[in-house]
KOLRO-596224 format. One line per 3 residues: number of its first residue (from 1); their letters; for each residue x, y, z of C-alpha. Coordinates in Angstrom, 1 decimal. Example, Ala and Ser with C-alpha at 12.3 -4.5 7.8 and 13.67 -1.06 7.14 Angstrom:
% KOLRO-596224
1 = as = 12.3:-4.5:7.8  13.7:-1.1:7.1
% end
This chain:
% KOLRO-596224
1 = xxx = -18.3:16.3:-21.5  -19.0:12.7:-20.4  -18.3:11.0:-23.9
4 = xxx = -15.3:13.5:-24.1  -13.9:12.4:-20.6  -14.9:8.7:-20.3
7 = xxx = -14.8:7.9:-24.0  -11.3:6.4:-24.0  -12.9:4.1:-20.8
10 = xxx = -15.6:3.0:-22.9  -13.4:1.8:-25.8  -11.2:-0.2:-23.3
13 = xxx = -13.8:-1.6:-21.8  -15.5:-2.7:-25.0  -12.3:-4.4:-27.1
16 = xxx = -11.1:-5.5:-23.0  -14.5:-7.4:-22.8  -14.2:-8.9:-26.5
19 = xxx = -11.0:-9.5:-26.0  -11.6:-12.0:-22.8  -14.8:-13.6:-24.2
22 = xxx = -12.2:-14.8:-27.7  -9.8:-15.8:-25.2  -11.5:-17.4:-22.6
25 = xxx = -15.2:-17.6:-23.1  -18.1:-16.5:-21.1  -16.6:-17.5:-18.3
28 = xxx = -13.7:-15.2:-18.9  -15.9:-12.2:-19.4  -17.8:-12.6:-16.6
31 = xxx = -15.1:-12.8:-14.4  -13.4:-10.0:-16.1  -17.0:-7.7:-15.6
34 = xxx = -17.0:-8.6:-12.2  -12.9:-7.4:-11.4  -14.2:-4.0:-13.4
37 = xxx = -16.8:-3.5:-10.9  -14.6:-4.9:-7.6  -11.8:-2.0:-8.9
40 = xxx = -14.2:0.8:-8.9  -16.3:0.2:-5.9  -12.8:-0.6:-4.1
43 = xxx = -10.6:3.0:-5.6  -13.6:5.3:-5.5  -12.5:7.5:-3.0
46 = xxx = -9.2:7.5:-5.1  -10.5:9.4:-7.5  -11.7:12.1:-5.1
49 = xxx = -7.9:12.1:-3.3  -6.7:12.3:-7.2  -8.9:14.8:-8.5
52 = xxx = -7.4:16.8:-5.3  -4.2:16.6:-6.1  -4.5:16.5:-10.2
55 = xxx = -6.2:20.2:-10.1  -3.4:21.7:-8.8  -1.3:20.3:-12.1
58 = xxx = -1.1:21.7:-15.5  -2.5:20.2:-18.8  0.3:18.6:-20.0
61 = xxx = 0.8:16.7:-16.1  -2.9:15.8:-16.5  -2.3:14.1:-20.0
64 = xxx = 0.3:12.3:-18.3  -1.3:10.7:-15.6  -3.8:10.1:-18.1
67 = xxx = -1.6:8.5:-20.5  1.9:7.3:-19.3  -0.2:7.3:-15.5
70 = xxx = -2.5:4.5:-16.5  0.4:2.3:-18.4  2.0:2.2:-14.8
73 = xxx = -1.3:1.9:-12.6  -2.5:-1.6:-15.7  0.8:-3.1:-16.5
76 = xxx = 2.8:-2.1:-13.6  0.3:-2.9:-10.5  -2.1:-4.7:-11.6
79 = xxx = 0.4:-7.4:-13.7  3.9:-7.0:-12.7  3.6:-5.9:-9.1
82 = xxx = 2.4:-9.2:-8.5  5.2:-11.2:-9.8  8.0:-8.7:-8.6
85 = xxx = 6.6:-9.7:-5.3  6.2:-13.3:-5.6  9.8:-13.0:-7.2
88 = xxx = 11.2:-10.8:-4.0  9.3:-13.1:-1.3  10.0:-16.7:-3.0
91 = xxx = 13.8:-15.7:-4.2  13.5:-16.5:-7.6  14.4:-14.8:-10.7
94 = xxx = 12.2:-13.2:-12.8  11.6:-15.5:-16.0  10.7:-18.5:-12.4
97 = xxx = 8.3:-16.2:-11.3  6.5:-15.5:-15.0  6.9:-19.0:-15.5
100 = xxx = 5.2:-19.7:-11.9  2.1:-17.1:-12.4  1.7:-18.9:-15.8
103 = xxx = 1.6:-22.3:-15.5  1.6:-23.1:-11.5  -1.0:-20.8:-10.5
106 = xxx = -2.3:-22.3:-7.4  1.4:-22.0:-6.0  1.7:-18.5:-7.5
109 = xxx = -1.5:-17.4:-5.7  -0.3:-19.0:-2.3  3.0:-17.1:-3.0
112 = xxx = 1.2:-13.8:-3.5  -1.3:-14.7:-0.3  2.5:-15.4:1.3
115 = xxx = 3.3:-12.1:0.8  0.0:-10.4:2.1  1.2:-8.8:5.4
118 = xxx = 4.4:-7.3:4.2  2.4:-5.5:1.3  -0.3:-4.8:3.8
121 = xxx = 1.8:-3.2:5.9  3.6:-0.9:3.8  -0.1:0.4:2.0
124 = xxx = -1.5:1.1:5.6  0.6:3.1:7.1  1.2:4.7:3.5
127 = xxx = -2.7:5.4:3.5  -3.0:6.4:6.9  -0.3:9.2:7.0
130 = xxx = -2.5:10.4:3.8  -5.4:10.9:6.5  -3.8:11.3:9.8
133 = xxx = -1.9:14.9:7.9  -5.7:15.3:6.3  -7.5:15.0:9.7
136 = xxx = -4.8:16.9:11.8  -4.5:19.4:9.1  -6.2:23.3:10.0
139 = xxx = -9.0:24.1:7.1  -12.1:26.5:6.5  -14.8:23.9:6.0
142 = xxx = -15.2:21.0:8.6  -17.6:18.5:8.2  -17.3:16.0:11.3
145 = xxx = -16.3:19.6:13.9  -16.3:17.3:16.6  -13.9:15.4:15.5
148 = xxx = -12.1:18.2:13.2  -11.8:20.5:15.5  -10.0:19.2:18.4
151 = xxx = -7.1:17.3:16.3  -6.7:20.3:14.4  -5.4:22.1:17.2
154 = xxx = -3.8:18.8:18.4  -1.9:18.7:14.7  -0.2:21.8:15.5
157 = xxx = 2.7:19.3:17.0  4.1:19.0:13.4  5.7:15.4:13.7
160 = xxx = 2.0:13.8:15.5  0.8:12.1:12.3  4.1:9.9:12.3
163 = xxx = 4.5:9.5:16.1  -0.2:7.8:15.9  1.4:6.0:12.3
166 = xxx = 4.1:4.2:14.2  2.6:3.6:17.0  -0.9:1.5:14.9
169 = xxx = 2.2:0.1:13.6  4.1:-1.2:17.0  0.6:-2.1:18.1
172 = xxx = -0.4:-4.3:14.6  3.0:-5.8:14.3  2.3:-7.1:18.0
175 = xxx = -1.5:-8.2:17.8  -2.3:-9.5:14.3  1.3:-10.1:13.0
178 = xxx = 1.8:-12.5:15.8  0.2:-15.2:14.5  -0.5:-15.0:11.0
181 = xxx = -3.5:-17.3:9.2  -1.8:-16.2:5.2  1.3:-17.6:5.2
184 = xxx = 2.0:-18.9:8.8  4.0:-17.9:11.3  4.9:-14.9:12.9
187 = xxx = 5.0:-11.8:10.7  6.5:-9.3:12.9  9.2:-8.2:12.2
190 = xxx = 8.2:-8.4:8.1  5.2:-6.0:9.3  7.3:-3.4:11.5
193 = xxx = 9.9:-3.4:8.3  7.3:-2.9:5.7  5.6:-0.3:7.8
196 = xxx = 8.6:1.8:8.2  9.1:1.4:4.6  5.8:2.8:3.7
199 = xxx = 6.0:5.5:5.9  9.5:6.3:4.8  8.2:6.4:1.0
202 = xxx = 5.3:9.1:1.9  7.7:11.3:4.1  10.3:11.4:0.9
205 = xxx = 7.8:11.4:-1.9  5.1:14.1:-0.3  7.9:16.2:1.5
208 = xxx = 9.5:16.3:-2.1  6.8:17.3:-3.6  5.5:19.1:-0.7
211 = xxx = 8.6:21.4:-1.1  8.6:22.4:-4.9  4.6:23.0:-4.5
214 = xxx = 5.7:25.8:-1.5  8.7:27.1:-3.3  6.4:27.5:-6.4
217 = xxx = 4.1:29.1:-5.0  6.5:31.7:-3.1  8.4:32.6:-6.0
220 = xxx = 4.7:33.3:-7.8  4.3:35.9:-4.9  7.6:37.5:-5.6
223 = xxx = 6.6:37.9:-9.4  3.8:39.4:-8.3  5.4:41.7:-6.5
226 = xxx = 7.9:42.5:-9.2  5.4:42.7:-11.8  6.7:44.3:-15.4
229 = xxx = 10.0:44.5:-14.4  12.4:42.9:-16.5  13.9:40.3:-14.0
232 = xxx = 10.2:39.3:-14.3  11.0:37.2:-17.5  13.6:35.3:-15.9
235 = xxx = 11.4:34.3:-12.2  8.5:33.3:-14.6  10.9:31.1:-16.8
238 = xxx = 12.2:29.6:-13.3  8.8:29.3:-12.5  7.7:27.2:-15.0
241 = xxx = 10.8:25.3:-14.6  9.9:24.8:-11.4  6.1:23.9:-11.5
244 = xxx = 7.3:21.0:-13.9  9.5:19.4:-10.3  6.5:19.9:-8.4
247 = xxx = 4.4:18.3:-11.1  6.9:15.4:-11.7  6.8:15.0:-7.6
250 = xxx = 3.2:15.2:-7.3  2.4:12.7:-10.5  5.2:10.1:-8.4
253 = xxx = 2.9:10.9:-5.0  0.0:10.4:-7.3  1.5:6.5:-8.9
256 = xxx = 2.5:6.0:-5.2  -1.3:6.8:-4.1  -2.9:4.5:-6.6
259 = xxx = -0.2:1.4:-6.0  -1.3:1.4:-2.0  -5.3:1.7:-3.1
262 = xxx = -4.3:-0.8:-5.6  -3.2:-3.7:-3.0  -6.2:-4.2:-1.6
265 = xxx = -7.7:-5.2:-5.5  -5.0:-7.2:-6.2  -4.9:-9.5:-3.0
268 = xxx = -9.0:-9.6:-3.3  -9.2:-10.2:-6.9  -7.7:-13.8:-5.9
271 = xxx = -10.5:-14.7:-4.4  -12.3:-14.8:-7.7  -9.5:-15.9:-10.4
274 = xxx = -5.4:-16.6:-10.3  -5.6:-16.4:-13.5  -2.9:-13.1:-14.0
277 = xxx = -3.8:-11.9:-17.4  -7.4:-11.4:-16.6  -7.1:-10.0:-13.4
280 = xxx = -5.0:-7.2:-15.3  -7.2:-6.9:-17.5  -10.4:-6.6:-15.0
283 = xxx = -8.6:-4.8:-13.0  -7.1:-2.4:-15.4  -10.8:-1.3:-17.2
286 = xxx = -11.7:-0.8:-13.4  -8.2:1.8:-13.1  -9.2:3.4:-16.6
289 = xxx = -12.6:4.6:-15.0  -11.1:5.8:-11.6  -7.9:8.1:-14.3
292 = xxx = -11.1:9.4:-15.9  -13.5:9.5:-13.3  -10.7:11.9:-11.7
295 = xxx = -10.5:13.8:-14.5  -14.0:14.8:-14.5  -14.5:15.7:-10.8
298 = xxx = -11.4:17.8:-12.4  -12.9:19.5:-14.9  -16.3:19.8:-13.9
301 = xxx = -15.0:21.8:-10.0  -16.5:19.4:-8.0  -14.6:19.6:-5.1
304 = xxx = -14.9:22.8:-4.9  -18.9:22.5:-5.2  -19.1:19.9:-2.8
307 = xxx = -16.6:20.6:0.2  -16.8:18.2:1.7  -15.9:15.2:-0.6
310 = xxx = -12.9:15.2:0.1  -14.0:14.9:4.0  -15.7:11.7:3.2
313 = xxx = -13.0:10.5:0.8  -9.8:10.9:3.5  -11.9:9.0:6.1
316 = xxx = -12.9:6.2:3.6  -9.0:6.4:3.0  -8.8:6.1:7.2
319 = xxx = -10.9:2.9:7.0  -9.3:1.1:4.3  -5.5:1.4:5.9
322 = xxx = -7.7:0.3:9.1  -8.5:-2.5:6.9  -5.3:-3.5:4.9
325 = xxx = -3.6:-3.6:8.6  -6.1:-6.3:9.7  -6.2:-8.1:7.2
328 = xxx = -2.6:-9.3:7.8  -4.4:-12.0:10.2  -8.3:-11.8:9.9
331 = xxx = -10.1:-12.4:6.5  -12.5:-8.9:5.1  -14.6:-8.9:2.6
334 = xxx = -14.1:-7.2:-0.4  -17.6:-5.6:-0.5  -17.3:-4.7:3.4
337 = xxx = -14.3:-2.2:2.1  -16.0:-0.9:-0.9  -19.7:-0.2:0.8
340 = xxx = -17.8:1.6:3.8  -15.9:3.7:1.2  -19.0:4.3:-1.0
343 = xxx = -21.3:5.1:2.2  -18.9:7.6:3.3  -18.5:9.6:0.6
346 = xxx = -22.1:9.0:-0.4  -23.1:11.2:3.0  -20.2:14.0:2.2
349 = xxx = -22.0:14.2:-0.6  -25.6:14.6:0.9  -24.0:17.7:4.1
352 = xxx = -22.0:19.1:0.3  -25.7:19.4:-0.7  -27.8:20.2:2.2
355 = xxx = -24.9:23.1:2.4  -25.8:24.6:-0.9  -28.9:24.3:-0.6
358 = xxx = -28.6:26.5:3.2  -26.6:28.8:1.5  -28.6:29.3:-1.6
361 = xxx = -31.9:30.3:0.5  -29.7:32.4:3.3  -28.1:34.1:0.1
364 = xxx = -24.6:33.1:1.4  -24.3:31.5:-2.1  -24.6:34.3:-4.2
367 = xxx = -21.3:35.2:-5.3  -20.1:33.2:-8.4  -17.4:30.4:-8.2
370 = xxx = -14.0:30.4:-10.5  -14.3:27.9:-13.0  -12.0:25.1:-13.3
373 = xxx = -10.8:23.9:-16.1  -8.2:21.0:-16.3  -7.4:21.6:-20.2
376 = x = -7.2:17.6:-20.6
% end
């Protein structure tokens, strides 16, 4: 199981470190290794969130997530995205931006840093919406009941998460965005525009995927009622097609989540190197492990066995969203971001273990669980 799930990650690590050693020597090898660890530590909560979504998808789309999705994650977000940001913000052509990234690394780093307020506002609001929708949703298992029970009652107001996100964005715009250290000057308009773009992206992608998922469930219920009837074949065919649409938009949703998680990693990587190829290689290796860890969690049914893990991951997302918005003005070390996520997930895991032990001792956990299989 371990080798089958993490085999490609191990292989990519060996090849990646070997390439780093050949191209840049021992120093480059060390930089790539550090960046890999940085990405894994910052994105562990990403794997838990991804697993919660990925387990709803069939084997085909799980494979797409691991193949085509990793290409987007490595080459798109870790290599192409910073160059595109520089091209847009500095009003350069694509070739000029690539030439700048390769031949004038210091100036390239300055331009990426100057674009940080827009990046942080977009990613911060997007991740904040994920956290708020989780917090305001009524659920069977409650980790921090003293917070989650009243929040679930408030969540009956359907637009509450949007209102809260807009308030947080407005407060950020009139506080941390008024005097930005990196990029200089007042970035209020930039932060507001980018934050609203992040909110719209979440509502569009998440809304479409949720619509198809709900419609799929309704159609499956209708098929169950018409079990054995001749039209069932047509219904099943429609469900299969609809499942593909639902999975496609879930895949897009996953990629946007991954993009939002990668923002802090890409920006933080500049503290270690301003070479885009070292950055892409190191962060790419880390992203590969996050992908493998996601599938491992699905295959093992970990989220079903340890019911508070998703809670811890979502609280970590909320913390990351606040940190991203705060970094518009303030320097926050990446180790702080990574440790907050690890601590929250660790505490939620321990709470899950204690819950399982209590149910076992009281006999409540005797009922066998359905096996979760990803088919990957």
